[in-house]
C-alpha positions as CSV (number, residue, x, y, z in Angstrom):
1,M,158.2,96.1,-87.4
2,N,157.7,94.3,-84.2
3,P,153.8,93.9,-83.9
4,S,153.8,95.1,-80.3
5,L,155.8,98.2,-81.2
6,D,153.5,98.8,-84.3
7,R,150.3,98.7,-82.0
8,A,152.0,101.0,-79.4
9,R,152.9,103.5,-82.1
10,A,149.4,103.2,-83.6
11,A,147.8,103.8,-80.3
12,F,149.5,107.1,-79.8
13,L,148.8,108.0,-83.5
14,G,145.1,106.9,-83.1
15,L,144.7,109.2,-80.1
16,A,146.0,112.2,-82.1
17,L,144.0,111.4,-85.2
18,G,140.8,111.1,-83.2
19,D,141.6,114.3,-81.3
20,A,142.2,116.2,-84.7
21,Y,139.1,114.8,-86.3
22,G,136.9,115.8,-83.4
23,R,138.4,119.3,-82.8
24,P,136.1,121.2,-85.4
25,L,133.1,119.4,-84.2
26,E,133.5,120.0,-80.4
27,F,131.2,123.0,-80.0
28,L,128.6,122.2,-82.6
29,R,125.2,120.8,-81.6
30,G,122.3,118.9,-83.0
31,A,122.0,118.7,-86.8
32,R,125.1,120.7,-87.3
33,V,127.5,118.3,-85.5
34,R,125.9,115.5,-87.4
35,T,126.5,116.9,-90.8
36,A,129.5,119.4,-90.7
37,P,132.4,118.4,-92.9
38,V,135.7,117.8,-91.4
39,D,138.6,119.3,-93.3
40,L,141.5,116.9,-93.6
41,S,143.9,119.4,-95.2
42,P,147.3,119.8,-93.7
43,G,147.5,122.8,-91.5
44,V,143.8,122.6,-90.8
45,F,143.6,119.1,-89.5
46,R,145.3,119.5,-86.1
47,W,145.1,118.2,-82.6
48,T,144.1,120.0,-79.4
49,D,145.2,119.9,-75.7
50,D,144.4,116.2,-75.5
51,T,147.3,115.2,-77.6
52,H,149.5,118.1,-76.4
53,M,149.2,117.1,-72.8
54,A,149.9,113.4,-73.7
55,L,153.2,114.5,-75.3
56,Y,154.1,116.2,-72.0
57,L,153.0,113.2,-70.0
58,A,155.2,111.0,-72.2
59,Q,158.2,113.0,-71.3
60,A,157.4,112.7,-67.6
61,A,157.3,108.8,-68.0
62,L,160.6,108.9,-69.8
63,E,162.1,111.1,-67.1
64,H,161.0,108.7,-64.4
65,G,162.3,105.7,-66.4
66,P,161.2,102.1,-66.0
67,G,159.2,100.7,-63.1
68,P,158.8,100.2,-60.2
69,V,157.0,103.5,-60.2
70,D,157.7,105.7,-57.2
71,A,154.7,107.8,-56.6
72,G,156.5,110.8,-55.3
73,R,159.1,110.9,-58.1
74,F,156.5,110.3,-60.8
75,G,154.2,113.0,-59.5
76,A,157.1,115.5,-59.4
77,A,158.0,114.5,-63.0
78,V,154.3,114.9,-64.2
79,G,153.9,118.3,-62.3
80,A,157.2,119.6,-63.7
81,Q,156.1,118.7,-67.3
82,F,152.6,120.2,-66.9
83,S,154.3,123.3,-65.5
84,A,156.4,123.5,-68.6
85,W,153.2,122.9,-70.8
86,L,151.8,126.1,-69.2
87,D,154.6,128.0,-70.9
88,D,154.5,126.3,-74.3
89,P,153.5,129.0,-76.9
90,L,151.3,126.3,-78.6
91,T,149.2,125.7,-75.4
92,P,146.7,128.6,-75.8
93,S,145.8,127.6,-79.4
94,T,145.0,124.1,-78.3
95,A,142.0,125.1,-76.1
96,P,143.3,123.8,-72.8
97,G,140.7,122.9,-70.2
98,S,140.3,125.1,-67.1
99,T,141.0,122.3,-64.6
100,C,144.1,121.2,-66.3
101,L,145.4,124.8,-66.3
102,A,144.3,125.3,-62.6
103,G,146.0,122.0,-61.5
104,A,149.2,122.8,-63.4
105,R,149.3,126.2,-61.8
106,R,148.6,124.8,-58.3
107,W,151.5,122.4,-58.8
108,R,153.8,125.2,-59.8
109,A,152.9,127.2,-56.7
110,G,153.2,124.3,-54.1
111,R,155.2,121.6,-55.9
112,D,153.0,118.9,-54.4
113,W,151.1,116.5,-56.6
114,R,149.1,115.3,-53.6
115,T,147.5,118.7,-53.2
116,S,147.6,120.3,-56.6
117,G,144.7,118.5,-58.1
118,V,141.3,120.3,-58.0
119,P,139.4,118.2,-55.6
120,D,135.9,118.7,-57.0
121,R,136.6,118.4,-60.7
122,A,136.1,115.1,-62.6
123,G,136.7,116.5,-66.1
124,C,137.9,114.4,-69.0
125,G,141.3,116.0,-68.8
126,S,142.3,113.3,-66.4
127,V,141.6,110.6,-69.0
128,M,142.2,112.1,-72.4
129,R,146.0,112.2,-72.0
130,I,146.8,108.8,-70.5
131,C,148.0,107.0,-73.7
132,P,151.7,107.2,-73.0
133,L,151.4,105.4,-69.5
134,P,150.2,101.9,-70.8
135,L,153.0,102.0,-73.4
136,A,155.6,102.2,-70.5
137,Y,154.0,100.5,-67.5
138,A,151.8,97.5,-66.6
139,G,150.2,96.1,-63.5
140,D,150.5,97.9,-60.2
141,D,153.0,100.4,-61.6
142,L,150.4,101.4,-64.2
143,T,147.8,101.9,-61.6
144,T,150.1,104.0,-59.6
145,A,151.2,106.1,-62.6
146,A,147.6,106.6,-63.9
147,R,146.4,107.5,-60.4
148,V,149.1,110.0,-59.8
149,S,148.8,111.6,-63.2
150,S,145.2,112.4,-62.6
151,L,145.8,113.8,-59.0
152,V,148.2,116.4,-60.4
153,T,145.2,118.2,-61.9
154,H,141.9,116.2,-61.2
155,A,141.5,114.9,-57.6
156,H,137.9,113.9,-57.9
157,P,137.5,110.1,-57.4
158,D,135.7,109.7,-60.7
159,A,138.5,111.3,-62.6
160,V,141.1,109.1,-60.9
161,E,139.1,105.9,-61.5
162,A,138.6,106.8,-65.2
163,A,142.4,107.4,-65.7
164,V,143.2,104.1,-64.1
165,A,140.6,102.2,-66.0
166,A,141.4,103.7,-69.4
167,S,145.1,102.9,-68.8
168,H,144.5,99.3,-68.1
169,L,142.1,98.9,-70.9
170,L,144.7,100.2,-73.4
171,R,147.5,98.1,-71.7
172,W,145.3,94.9,-72.1
173,T,144.4,95.8,-75.6
174,L,148.1,96.2,-76.5
175,E,149.0,92.9,-74.8
176,E,146.2,90.9,-76.4
177,A,146.0,92.7,-79.8
178,R,142.3,93.0,-79.5
179,F,139.6,95.3,-77.9
180,A,136.5,93.4,-76.8
181,P,133.6,93.4,-74.2
182,D,135.3,91.0,-71.8
183,L,138.2,93.5,-71.4
184,V,135.6,96.2,-70.4
185,A,133.9,93.8,-68.0
186,R,137.2,93.0,-66.5
187,A,137.8,96.7,-65.9
188,V,134.3,97.1,-64.3
189,E,135.1,94.3,-61.9
190,R,138.3,96.0,-60.7
191,L,136.6,99.3,-60.5
192,R,134.2,97.6,-57.9
193,G,137.3,96.3,-56.2
194,P,141.0,97.4,-55.9
195,W,140.7,100.5,-58.2
196,A,137.8,101.9,-56.3
197,E,138.4,105.5,-55.1
198,G,134.8,106.2,-53.9
199,G,133.5,107.5,-57.2
200,G,131.7,104.8,-58.9
201,T,130.5,106.5,-62.0
202,T,133.2,105.1,-64.2
203,A,132.0,101.5,-63.6
204,R,128.4,102.5,-64.4
205,A,129.6,104.3,-67.6
206,L,131.4,101.2,-68.7
207,E,128.4,99.0,-67.9
208,A,126.3,101.3,-70.0
209,A,128.9,101.1,-72.8
210,L,128.6,97.3,-72.9
211,E,124.8,97.5,-73.1
212,L,124.8,100.2,-75.8
213,A,127.3,98.4,-77.9
214,A,125.2,95.3,-77.9
215,R,122.0,97.0,-79.0
216,P,120.8,96.1,-82.5
217,A,121.7,98.8,-85.2
218,A,118.9,101.2,-86.1
219,A,117.5,99.9,-89.4
220,A,115.8,103.1,-90.7
221,E,118.2,105.7,-89.6
222,V,121.9,106.4,-89.0
223,D,123.1,105.0,-85.8
224,W,124.5,107.6,-83.3
225,L,125.9,107.4,-79.8
226,D,123.3,107.7,-77.1
227,E,124.9,110.4,-74.9
228,P,122.3,110.6,-72.2
229,A,122.5,106.8,-71.6
230,V,126.1,107.0,-70.4
231,P,126.5,108.1,-66.8
232,G,126.5,111.0,-66.0
233,G,124.8,111.9,-69.2
234,D,127.0,115.0,-69.9
235,G,128.3,113.7,-73.4
236,G,132.0,113.3,-72.4
237,W,132.8,116.5,-70.6
238,L,133.4,114.5,-67.5
239,A,136.0,111.6,-67.4
240,P,133.6,108.7,-66.8
241,S,131.2,109.6,-69.8
242,A,134.2,110.3,-72.1
243,L,135.6,106.9,-71.4
244,G,132.1,105.3,-71.7
245,L,131.3,106.9,-74.9
246,A,134.6,106.1,-76.4
247,V,134.4,102.4,-75.4
248,T,130.8,102.3,-76.9
249,A,132.0,103.7,-80.2
250,A,135.0,101.4,-80.3
251,L,132.9,98.3,-79.6
252,R,130.0,99.2,-81.9
253,W,131.9,100.4,-85.0
254,G,135.3,98.9,-84.3
255,H,135.3,97.2,-87.7
256,D,135.9,100.5,-89.4
257,F,138.3,102.9,-87.7
258,A,137.2,106.0,-89.6
259,L,133.5,105.3,-89.0
260,A,134.1,104.8,-85.2
261,I,136.0,108.1,-85.0
262,D,133.3,109.8,-86.9
263,R,130.5,108.5,-84.7
264,A,132.6,109.2,-81.5
265,A,133.1,112.9,-82.6
266,R,129.6,113.7,-83.8
267,I,128.0,114.3,-80.4
268,D,126.8,117.3,-78.5
269,G,129.5,116.9,-75.9
270,D,133.3,116.8,-75.9
271,S,133.9,115.5,-79.5
272,D,137.7,115.4,-79.6
273,S,138.2,113.7,-76.2
274,V,135.7,111.0,-76.9
275,A,137.1,110.4,-80.4
276,C,140.8,110.4,-79.2
277,L,140.1,107.7,-76.7
278,A,138.2,105.6,-79.2
279,G,141.1,106.0,-81.7
280,M,143.6,105.1,-79.1
281,L,141.8,101.9,-78.2
282,L,141.1,100.8,-81.8
283,A,144.6,101.4,-83.2
284,G,146.1,99.8,-80.1
285,A,144.2,96.6,-81.0
286,A,144.8,96.6,-84.8
287,G,147.9,98.5,-85.4
288,A,148.8,101.2,-88.0
289,D,147.2,99.4,-91.0
290,V,143.8,100.7,-89.8
291,L,144.9,104.3,-89.7
292,P,143.6,106.3,-92.8
293,P,146.6,107.3,-94.9
294,T,145.1,110.7,-95.7
295,W,144.5,111.5,-92.0
296,L,148.1,110.5,-91.2
297,A,149.5,112.6,-94.0
298,A,148.0,115.8,-92.5
299,L,148.7,115.0,-88.8
300,P,151.0,117.6,-87.2
301,E,154.2,116.3,-85.4
302,R,153.6,112.6,-86.6
303,A,157.4,111.9,-86.4
304,R,157.5,113.2,-82.8
305,I,154.5,111.1,-81.7
306,E,156.0,108.0,-83.2
307,D,159.4,108.6,-81.7
308,L,157.9,109.1,-78.1
309,A,155.7,106.0,-78.5
310,T,158.8,103.9,-79.6
311,R,160.8,105.1,-76.7
312,L,157.9,104.5,-74.2
313,A,157.3,101.0,-75.6
314,T,161.0,100.2,-75.3
315,L,160.9,101.5,-71.7
316,G,158.0,99.1,-71.0
317,G,159.5,96.1,-72.7
């Protein structure tokens, strides 16, 4: 298989695997979230709204077609797909976020992506689903697509900046076949410049991620993510901290996919969203060989995910 195509497919699968691994841990706290087993049995190991919305976002990108990305046409495609997502019988069982639901309903009512996003919400729903976009787009087209995809549901500047930064981080990772601190530093620089929307928290979260990933490992105890140290200290419920924590896990434990996902998920915050972003980045860098076979064997709709990734990567050259 073409190595670039392999990494593209692996990134989408990595997102879904991290999502499924984090799902049973999401609402656990303290010692329970550190020790609770994760059942990898088929039918039990299943993803949440993170992957589900990514599947619909993938369809929107395919409907729009290759770049250049027209913001109005792309926003209409995303809004229509998220409106269809509302009616999917699977949606209620995937624990959809309130802002994603509200934004999709607002789009359905007004059919305008520029006004459908909830203006004061910076939840991680804007960033958890972005994996399809870097498979299909690059450069300014990717910036436009990521920005519009956030604004359909999440209009807070922090949510938009996180979506743009995460999209480019994955695109660079796919292009360079690596995920490393210099890519994160590059994203911070652009968040201070052309990607700035007036939020600022995502840049600080990524700076914190670089600092945390470089800390010496704890010698006498198991090393965990330091949730309060990543702005805004909410453990991944908001878009900047979700991306910052995922980047920390991917950099700190990137030598071992399963370990990195486990550490990303065993937090007091949004376990599945942080783990899915970490999985996306690590698999996008290394390809399918790093994905645990037992996890893949239990993953729902694996063939659909691989097919969408293949079509998106073909779309994006």
